[in-house]
N, CA and C of each residue as an Amber inpcrd file, in Angstrom:
protein
   456
  57.7310000  42.9070000  88.7890000  59.0880000  42.4250000  88.6620000
  59.9750000  43.5820000  88.2210000  60.9110000  43.9440000  89.0420000
  61.7930000  45.0440000  88.7130000  63.2160000  44.5590000  88.4910000
  64.0030000  45.4370000  87.9500000  65.4110000  45.1360000  87.7150000
  66.2290000  45.6440000  88.8910000  67.2280000  44.8990000  89.2470000
  68.1190000  45.2910000  90.3330000  69.4240000  45.7880000  89.7110000
  69.3900000  46.9950000  89.1660000  70.5660000  47.5730000  88.5280000
  71.4660000  48.1800000  89.5950000  72.7570000  47.9200000  89.4730000
  73.7360000  48.3980000  90.4410000  74.8390000  49.1660000  89.7250000
  75.3590000  50.1930000  90.3970000  76.4670000  50.9700000  89.8500000
  77.7860000  50.2720000  90.1900000  78.8970000  50.8710000  89.7930000
  80.1960000  50.2290000  89.9790000  80.5460000  49.9650000  91.4420000
  80.0450000  50.7560000  92.3670000  80.3230000  50.5320000  93.7850000
  79.1600000  49.8450000  94.5120000  78.1940000  49.3420000  93.7520000
  77.1010000  48.5720000  94.3270000  75.8900000  49.3690000  94.7590000
  75.8210000  50.6550000  94.4190000  74.6530000  51.4630000  94.7700000
  73.4950000  51.1530000  93.8310000  72.2940000  51.3840000  94.3160000
  71.1050000  51.2390000  93.4910000  71.1350000  52.2840000  92.3690000
  71.0110000  51.8350000  91.1350000  71.0800000  52.7010000  89.9630000
  70.0700000  53.8410000  90.0280000  68.8400000  53.5310000  90.3960000
  67.7750000  54.5350000  90.4040000  68.0050000  55.5900000  91.4850000
  68.5300000  55.1680000  92.6030000  68.8410000  56.0870000  93.6830000
  69.9730000  57.0370000  93.2740000  70.9950000  56.5140000  92.6230000
  72.1160000  57.3400000  92.1590000  71.6360000  58.3350000  91.1140000
  70.8130000  57.8770000  90.1950000  70.2930000  58.7400000  89.1370000
  69.4690000  59.8930000  89.7100000  68.5960000  59.5760000  90.6510000
  67.7800000  60.5970000  91.2950000  68.6380000  61.5590000  92.1100000
  69.6110000  61.0090000  92.8080000  70.4970000  61.8390000  93.6330000
  71.3150000  62.8010000  92.7820000  71.7000000  62.3640000  91.5900000
  72.4370000  63.2340000  90.6690000  71.6100000  64.4740000  90.3410000
  70.3610000  64.2760000  89.9700000  69.5070000  65.4040000  89.6120000
  69.2440000  66.3030000  90.8190000  69.0170000  65.7340000  91.9640000
  68.7660000  66.5440000  93.1600000  69.9910000  67.3580000  93.5550000
  71.1690000  66.7710000  93.4230000  72.4030000  67.4940000  93.7520000
  72.6150000  68.6550000  92.7990000  72.2980000  68.4540000  91.5250000
  72.4240000  69.5460000  90.5500000  71.4480000  70.6580000  90.8900000
  70.2220000  70.3050000  91.2350000  69.2300000  71.3180000  91.6130000
  69.6930000  72.1280000  92.8140000  70.3990000  71.5070000  93.7200000
  70.8900000  72.2100000  94.9130000  72.2100000  72.9320000  94.6670000
  72.8260000  72.7010000  93.5120000  74.0920000  73.3420000  93.1970000
  75.2760000  72.7200000  93.9220000  75.1330000  71.4840000  94.3490000
  76.1860000  70.7830000  95.0750000  77.0960000  70.0710000  94.0730000
  78.1870000  70.7350000  93.6770000  79.0740000  70.2300000  92.6320000
  79.7370000  68.9140000  93.0440000  80.2450000  68.8400000  94.2620000
  80.9530000  67.6350000  94.6990000  80.0370000  66.4140000  94.7170000
  78.8530000  66.5830000  95.2540000  77.9090000  65.4660000  95.3440000
  77.4370000  65.0540000  93.9380000  77.0840000  66.0170000  93.1140000
  76.6290000  65.7270000  91.7530000  77.7450000  65.0630000  90.9460000
  78.9610000  65.5650000  91.1140000  80.0960000  64.9670000  90.4140000
  80.3240000  63.5200000  90.8300000  80.1880000  63.2590000  92.1130000
  80.3590000  61.8920000  92.6090000  79.3270000  60.9620000  91.9720000
  78.0680000  61.3770000  91.9730000  77.0240000  60.5210000  91.4270000
  77.1370000  60.3700000  89.9170000  77.5350000  61.4220000  89.2140000
  77.7120000  61.3240000  87.7620000  78.8200000  60.3240000  87.4330000
  79.9290000  60.4060000  88.1550000  81.0320000  59.4890000  87.8910000
  80.7540000  58.0880000  88.4160000  79.7970000  57.9690000  89.3320000
  79.3570000  56.6480000  89.7820000  78.6230000  55.9260000  88.6450000
  77.9420000  56.6910000  87.8010000  77.2530000  56.1110000  86.6420000
  78.2140000  55.8040000  85.4910000  79.4110000  56.3800000  85.5350000
  80.3980000  56.2330000  84.4740000  81.3200000  55.0660000  84.7960000
  81.7320000  54.2240000  83.8770000  81.4310000  54.1590000  82.4520000
  80.2490000  53.2460000  82.1170000  79.8230000  52.4210000  83.0800000
  78.7850000  51.4160000  82.8040000  77.4990000  52.0300000  82.2600000
  77.0650000  53.1450000  82.8420000  75.8170000  53.7850000  82.4200000
  76.0800000  55.1790000  81.8520000  77.1590000  55.3410000  81.1060000
  77.5320000  56.6760000  80.6250000  76.4870000  57.2720000  79.6730000
  75.8980000  56.4500000  78.8120000  74.8720000  56.9750000  77.8970000
  73.6660000  57.4810000  78.6740000  73.2620000  56.7210000  79.6840000
  72.1420000  57.1700000  80.5130000  72.5050000  58.4510000  81.2640000
  73.7320000  58.5160000  81.7520000  74.1870000  59.7130000  82.4670000
  74.0560000  60.9450000  81.5840000  74.4810000  60.8260000  80.3220000
  74.3590000  61.9620000  79.4020000  72.9020000  62.3250000  79.1510000
  72.0450000  61.3170000  79.0020000  70.6150000  61.5950000  78.8090000
  70.0520000  62.3480000  80.0100000  70.4550000  61.9300000  81.1950000
  69.9730000  62.5660000  82.4210000  70.4730000  64.0080000  82.5100000
  71.7500000  64.2310000  82.1740000  72.3070000  65.5870000  82.2140000
  71.6110000  66.4920000  81.2040000  71.3000000  65.9700000  80.0300000
  70.5800000  66.7670000  79.0300000  69.1640000  67.0970000  79.5040000
  68.5190000  66.1380000  80.1280000  67.1710000  66.3760000  80.6540000
  67.1990000  67.4450000  81.7480000  68.1640000  67.3470000  82.6430000
  68.3060000  68.3440000  83.7110000  68.5560000  69.7190000  83.1120000
  69.3710000  69.7930000  82.0740000  69.6640000  71.0930000  81.4660000
  68.4090000  71.7210000  80.8770000  67.5250000  70.8950000  80.3340000
  66.2840000  71.4120000  79.7480000  65.2390000  71.7370000  80.8080000
  65.1470000  70.9290000  81.8470000  64.1010000  71.0940000  82.8480000
  64.4310000  72.1110000  83.9310000  65.6610000  72.1370000  84.3810000
  65.9860000  72.8490000  85.6120000  66.8380000  74.1040000  85.4590000
  67.4680000  74.2850000  84.3260000  68.4550000  75.3630000  84.2100000
  67.9810000  76.4750000  83.2870000  68.3510000  77.6810000  83.6690000
  67.9840000  78.8760000  82.9170000  69.0040000  79.1180000  81.8100000
  68.5430000  79.5910000  80.6750000  69.4550000  79.9670000  79.6010000
  69.7240000  78.8260000  78.6370000  70.5900000  79.0930000  77.6670000
  70.8590000  78.1150000  76.6060000  71.9220000  77.0810000  76.9790000
  71.8800000  76.5870000  78.1820000  72.8920000  75.6560000  78.6680000
  72.8190000  74.3010000  77.9650000  71.6660000  73.9320000  77.4430000
  71.5200000  72.6290000  76.7880000  72.4680000  72.5040000  75.6060000
  72.7010000  73.5850000  74.8860000  73.6540000  73.5540000  73.7640000
  75.0660000  73.2720000  74.2480000  75.4270000  73.8200000  75.3860000
  76.7530000  73.5570000  75.9570000  76.8920000  72.0820000  76.3390000
  75.8490000  71.5370000  76.9340000  75.8840000  70.1320000  77.3400000
  75.9480000  69.2290000  76.1080000  75.2130000  69.5890000  75.0550000
  75.2700000  68.8270000  73.7970000  76.6730000  68.8570000  73.2050000
  77.3270000  70.0170000  73.2500000  78.6900000  70.1340000  72.7150000
  79.6510000  69.2380000  73.5090000  79.5050000  69.2060000  74.8220000
  80.3410000  68.3360000  75.6430000  80.0650000  66.8580000  75.3280000
  78.8110000  66.5270000  75.1020000  78.4480000  65.1500000  74.7530000
  79.0620000  64.7530000  73.4140000  79.0180000  65.6650000  72.4520000
  79.6230000  65.3910000  71.1440000  81.1270000  65.1730000  71.2850000
  81.7830000  65.9890000  72.1040000  83.2080000  65.8030000  72.3770000
  83.4830000  64.4530000  73.0170000  82.6300000  64.0640000  73.9470000
  82.7470000  62.7640000  74.6080000  82.6600000  61.6370000  73.5860000
  81.7090000  61.7460000  72.6490000  81.5400000  60.7110000  71.6310000
  82.7510000  60.6470000  70.6980000  83.3320000  61.8060000  70.3440000
  84.5050000  61.8290000  69.4690000  85.6980000  61.1490000  70.1530000
  85.9290000  61.4820000  71.3990000  87.0470000  60.9000000  72.1480000
  86.8920000  59.3890000  72.2990000  85.6630000  58.9180000  72.3950000
  85.4030000  57.4990000  72.6490000  84.9480000  56.7130000  71.4220000
  85.1830000  57.2480000  70.2540000  84.7510000  56.5710000  69.0270000
  85.3910000  55.1800000  68.9450000  84.5490000  54.1630000  68.8360000
  85.0230000  52.7870000  68.7300000  85.3360000  52.1250000  70.0570000
  85.1440000  52.8140000  71.1590000  85.4400000  52.2410000  72.4780000
  84.1440000  51.8230000  73.1650000  84.2730000  50.8600000  74.0670000
  83.1130000  50.3930000  74.8310000  83.5140000  50.0500000  76.2470000
  82.5360000  50.0660000  77.1320000  82.7320000  49.6100000  78.5060000
  83.8730000  50.2830000  79.2480000  84.7840000  49.4750000  79.7660000
  85.8890000  49.9940000  80.5690000  86.9070000  50.7780000  79.7530000
  86.8320000  50.6940000  78.4360000  87.7580000  51.4370000  77.5740000
  87.3860000  52.9130000  77.4770000  86.1760000  53.2600000  77.8760000
  85.7110000  54.6400000  77.7370000  86.5900000  55.6000000  78.5380000
  86.8680000  56.7310000  77.9220000  87.6150000  57.7870000  78.5860000
  86.8060000  59.0680000  78.5470000  87.4380000  60.1830000  78.8290000
  86.7460000  61.4590000  78.7150000  85.8480000  61.7940000  79.8840000
  86.2380000  61.3500000  81.0790000  85.4660000  61.7130000  82.2780000
  85.3880000  63.2250000  82.4370000  86.3770000  63.9200000  81.8910000
  86.4150000  65.3830000  82.0110000  85.1820000  66.0250000  81.3870000
  84.6410000  65.4160000  80.3320000  83.4520000  65.9800000  79.6810000
  82.2360000  65.9020000  80.6060000  82.0660000  64.7570000  81.2760000
  80.9500000  64.6100000  82.2180000  81.1580000  65.5460000  83.4050000
  82.3950000  65.6260000  83.8860000  82.6870000  66.4930000  85.0250000
  82.3940000  67.9500000  84.7010000  82.7880000  68.3800000  83.5210000
  82.5490000  69.7700000  83.1290000  81.0480000  70.0400000  82.9730000
  80.3230000  69.0740000  82.4240000  78.8750000  69.2320000  82.2820000
  78.2160000  69.3970000  83.6510000  78.6480000  68.6050000  84.6210000
  78.0920000  68.6870000  85.9730000  78.3940000  70.0530000  86.5880000
  79.6280000  70.5200000  86.4400000  79.9930000  71.8320000  86.9890000
  79.1530000  72.9340000  86.3590000  78.9830000  72.8920000  85.0400000
  78.1560000  73.9010000  84.3590000  76.7180000  73.8840000  84.8730000
  76.1420000  72.6960000  84.9930000  74.7480000  72.5900000  85.4400000
  74.5700000  73.0490000  86.8860000  75.5360000  72.7330000  87.7280000
  75.4330000  73.1230000  89.1430000  75.5890000  74.6210000  89.3450000
  76.3040000  75.2760000  88.4570000  76.5430000  76.7120000  88.6210000
  75.5690000  77.5710000  87.8320000  74.6830000  76.9520000  87.0700000
  73.6700000  77.6900000  86.3120000  72.5400000  78.1600000  87.2340000
  71.9520000  79.3170000  86.9380000  70.7400000  79.7110000  87.6750000
  69.6280000  78.6960000  87.4020000  68.8770000  78.3670000  88.4120000
  67.8190000  77.3730000  88.2860000  66.5200000  78.0110000  87.8080000
  65.7820000  77.2730000  86.9970000  64.4920000  77.7360000  86.5000000
  63.5850000  76.5290000  86.3430000  62.4610000  76.5360000  87.0130000
  61.5210000  75.4250000  86.9170000  60.1760000  75.8870000  86.3590000
  60.1740000  76.9610000  85.5680000  58.9040000  77.5050000  85.0870000
  58.3230000  76.7390000  83.9170000  59.0280000  75.7480000  83.3710000
  58.4540000  74.9190000  82.3230000  57.2940000  74.1040000  82.8810000
  57.2920000  73.8680000  84.1740000  56.3430000  72.9670000  84.8160000
  54.8850000  73.3120000  84.5360000  54.4540000  74.5850000  84.7320000
  53.0390000  74.8690000  84.4510000  52.6960000  74.7180000  82.9810000
  53.6600000  74.8940000  82.0940000  53.3890000  74.7470000  80.6670000
  53.0320000  73.3040000  80.3590000  53.7130000  72.3560000  80.9660000
  53.4300000  70.9480000  80.7040000  52.0260000  70.5710000  81.1770000
  51.5230000  71.2280000  82.2170000  50.1660000  70.9540000  82.6690000
  49.1310000  71.5780000  81.7390000  49.4260000  72.7340000  81.1960000
  48.4460000  73.4520000  80.4000000  48.3560000  72.9270000  78.9780000
  49.4810000  72.6810000  78.3720000  49.5020000  72.3330000  76.9570000
  49.2020000  70.8610000  76.7280000  49.6770000  69.9880000  77.5680000
  49.4440000  68.5700000  77.3910000  50.4770000  67.9550000  76.4790000
  50.3030000  66.6900000  76.1360000  51.2610000  65.9880000  75.2940000
  51.0620000  66.3660000  73.8380000  52.1500000  66.2480000  73.0840000
  52.1180000  66.5840000  71.6660000  51.0930000  65.7080000  70.9550000
  50.2820000  66.3430000  70.1350000  49.2690000  65.6270000  69.3910000
  47.9990000  65.3660000  70.1790000  47.9910000  65.6900000  71.4350000
  46.8340000  65.4330000  72.2720000  45.8150000  66.5610000  72.1070000
  44.5570000  66.2110000  71.9970000  43.4900000  67.1950000  71.8800000
  43.0240000  67.6770000  73.2480000  43.4360000  66.9710000  74.2860000
  42.9890000  67.2980000  75.6300000  43.8380000  68.4230000  76.2040000
  43.1880000  69.4620000  76.7140000  43.8940000  70.5350000  77.4030000
  43.7250000  70.2890000  78.8910000  44.8260000  70.1710000  79.5760000
  44.7730000  69.9190000  81.0090000  44.5200000  71.2220000  81.7610000
  43.8460000  71.0980000  82.8490000  43.5910000  72.2940000  83.6430000
  44.8440000  72.7070000  84.4020000  45.0320000  74.0040000  84.5290000
  46.1930000  74.5170000  85.2410000  45.9400000  74.4430000  86.7330000
  46.8950000  73.8930000  87.4940000  46.7200000  73.8540000  88.9420000
  46.7510000  75.2560000  89.5410000  46.4180000  75.3460000  90.7890000
  46.4490000  76.6310000  91.4750000  47.8970000  77.0360000  91.7070000
  48.2640000  78.2350000  91.2200000  49.6370000  78.7210000  91.3390000
  49.6480000  80.0120000  92.1340000  50.7770000  80.3140000  92.7060000
  50.9460000  81.5870000  93.3750000  50.9460000  82.6820000  92.3190000
  50.6490000  83.9230000  92.7300000  50.5690000  85.0300000  91.7860000
  51.8610000  85.2060000  91.0020000  53.0120000  85.1500000  91.6720000
  54.2940000  85.3640000  90.9900000  54.5560000  84.2580000  89.9620000
  54.2100000  83.0190000  90.2980000  54.4010000  81.9290000  89.3600000
  53.5300000  82.1170000  88.1210000  52.2930000  82.5970000  88.3120000
  51.4120000  82.8330000  87.1690000  51.9210000  83.9690000  86.2990000
  52.4830000  85.0220000  86.9240000  53.0640000  86.1110000  86.1460000
  54.2160000  85.6030000  85.2930000  55.0610000  84.7750000  85.8870000
  56.1900000  84.2050000  85.1510000  55.6890000  83.3180000  84.0290000
  54.6590000  82.5300000  84.3140000  54.0850000  81.6450000  83.3100000
  53.5140000  82.4460000  82.1440000  52.7640000  83.4990000  82.4520000
  52.1910000  84.3410000  81.3930000  53.2890000  84.9950000  80.5640000
  54.3520000  85.4550000  81.2360000  55.4680000  86.0670000  80.5310000
  56.1050000  85.0460000  79.5720000  56.2770000  83.8240000  80.0290000
  56.8770000  82.8050000  79.1690000  56.0200000  82.5290000  77.9420000
  54.7190000  82.4260000  78.1460000  53.8150000  82.1910000  77.0150000
  53.9050000  83.3470000  76.0240000  53.8900000  84.5920000  76.5340000
  54.0010000  85.7500000  75.6400000  55.3380000  85.7350000  74.9100000
  56.4000000  85.4050000  75.6260000  57.7360000  85.3720000  75.0420000
  57.8390000  84.2880000  73.9650000  57.2750000  83.1260000  74.2470000
  57.2970000  82.0430000  73.2620000  56.5090000  82.4350000  72.0160000
  55.3770000  83.1050000  72.1980000  54.5690000  83.5560000  71.0730000
  55.3350000  84.5750000  70.2420000  56.0200000  85.4920000  70.9070000
  56.8120000  86.5260000  70.2250000  57.9450000  85.8900000  69.4190000
  58.6690000  84.9570000  70.0220000  59.7760000  84.3020000  69.3330000
  59.2710000  83.5000000  68.1510000  58.1490000  82.7930000  68.3370000
  57.5710000  82.0010000  67.2690000  57.1400000  82.8950000  66.0990000
  56.5590000  84.0460000  66.4070000  56.1160000  84.9670000  65.3620000
  57.3170000  85.5360000  64.5870000  58.4150000  85.7910000  65.2670000
  59.6160000  86.3280000  64.6120000  60.2630000  85.3030000  63.6940000
  60.1270000  84.0180000  64.0120000  60.7360000  82.9650000  63.2090000
  60.0180000  82.7650000  61.8930000  58.7510000  83.1600000  61.8140000
  57.9690000  82.9660000  60.5780000  58.3040000  83.9650000  59.5220000
């Protein structure tokens, strides 16, 4: 039994959500903007969660902090408002533009296979990767170790 969630123009919620992430990955600002605003205002909280997830999973650099700052601004502008009263579409639009124009990075993926879930004793086996992907993966592990050691 599934839910039949619909956006403001009658699109399937799950399809719009997936399309938003795919458009951001492709750097298609117009398409991503359309889908983000299709989720607004009815599913604005979910839209922000999705944008934050995309910033962590797909984008290179410290862009997640920028998206968090835009989200905080959105919350300040909409304090005490609900539903159709919500404003601040500019914050979602700016977040989409930032994410679409960021360099893409998907190297977190092999780490999730190797390390496993937090608290889990099971180490998952690493799938077969191309040589360049493994070099990038090894570099990330070394870099994370270096940063962690400097923080102590």
